[in-house]
C-alpha positions, 0 to 999 in steps of 0.5 A: 499499500502506497502511502502520500505524505504532503508538507507545505512550509516556507522553512528551508530547515524543516524542509531539509529535515523532511528530506533527510527522514525521507532518504533515511527511511527510503521513502519516495516524495515529490516537490514542487513550488507553490505559486506565491500570491502577490496579494498582500492580504492574508486572507486574499481579499480581492481588493488588493488584486487591482493594481490601482488599489494597491498604487493608491494605498502606497501613494498615501503611505509615502505621503504619511511618511514624508509628512505632507499630510495631516490627521484630523480627529473627528467628534463623535457628532461629525462621524454620525453626520458622515455616516448619515446617522442621526 
């Protein structure tokens, strides 16, 4: 009976240990690279698949870093008015 072992890991050290164990016990295994997503969201939010959205976020981040924007603190009343709550 053939068994399949599957391991998905980013750590080269752990992967090397797995390979060594497989050789020691004469187990066959296959390796393949998984495609890395360019999406920075851990949940894969499709918002970040749009390059324009990412570009805008990076532009705003840069503005914050160089100090060309000023933060504003809104009162509770202003927040309610902004969101249409009465």
